[in-house]
N, C-alpha and C positions, 0 to 999 in steps of 0.2 A: 504494500500500500504506500510506503514511503516514496517509491519511485514514481508512482502515478502523480504525486503532488508536484513533481519537478518537471512535468511536461506541459506544454500548452494545450488548451482544449477549446473547442468551439461547439456550439449547438446549432444545427441546421434545423429550422422550424418548417416542416412540411405539413403541419396540422391542417391548414386550410385546403391543401391539395388532397389529403386523405379523408378528412372529415369535412362535411359541409352540410348546408341545409338547402333543399330545393323544394319549393311548394310546401313549406312548413314541415317537411319530413327530412330525417337524416339521409344524406346522400353520401354513403361511404363507398369509396373505391376499394374493394376487397383485395386487390392484387397490385396496389401501387408500388412502383419500384423507384427508388431515388435515381434521378437521371444526371447526366453530365450538366445539363442545362440548370438543374436545381443548384448544383454546386457553383457553377459560374454565376448564377443570379445572386447567391449568397455572397460570393467573393466580390461581386460588383458593389454590393451594399456595405460590406464589412471589411474588405481587404482580403489578401491571399491567405489561405489556410497555411499556418506554419508547418514546416517539415516535421514529421513524426508527431503531429498533434493528435490528441484524442478527439474523435469526432462523434458527437452525440446527435441522435435524431429525435425530434419531437414529432410524434405521429398521432398521438391521441389513442393509439391502439390499446392502451392499458384499460380503457373503459370497457373492453370486451371481456376482461378477466373477471371471474374464474370460469366463464363459459368456454370450455376448451374448443368446441366446434367453431364458435365465433372468433376466438382468439387465434387458433391455429389453422382453421380452415379445412380440417380433415376430421372425419368421424372418429370418435374415441376408440373404436375397435381397431382402427388402423394406425393408431399412434404408437410410437416406440416408447415403451414405458421407462426406458433408461435415459431418455433425453431427446425429446422431439425438437427438430429444427422447425422454427416457425416460418412465417413468410420470409422470403429472401428480399429484404428491403433495399439492398444495394446491388446495382449491376456490377458483377464481377469484372467486367471489362474496364470499368472506371478504376477499380482498386488495383488492377494490374500495374497501372502507371503511377500510383501514389506510393510513397515511402511510408506506409502505415503499419505501425507495430500491431501484431496480432493477426494480420492477414499475410499469407504467403505470397510473395511477388510472382511466383510461377503458377498461379491458380489456372 
């Protein structure tokens, strides 16, 4: 935990792109994936993401917990009980080109 405190961090807020209201009803995009354009838009407003920065995403997806079907998007009987991967929120092609700790550059 000490090493996490010594690295820069940013929070990319895509809440409005994932969660929204249309005609008075929640309009959730169930399979939204962070795009290169989302990152460039954030950087245009906030500056370049520092190398090796911890990047957090604000999606609003936590509202779906603990309903595992809504949260994970797969029926409970098909979930891996040892650790289910949730929705892939980041396009792996984007991460290949970022020097991001925790993701292998050769994905």
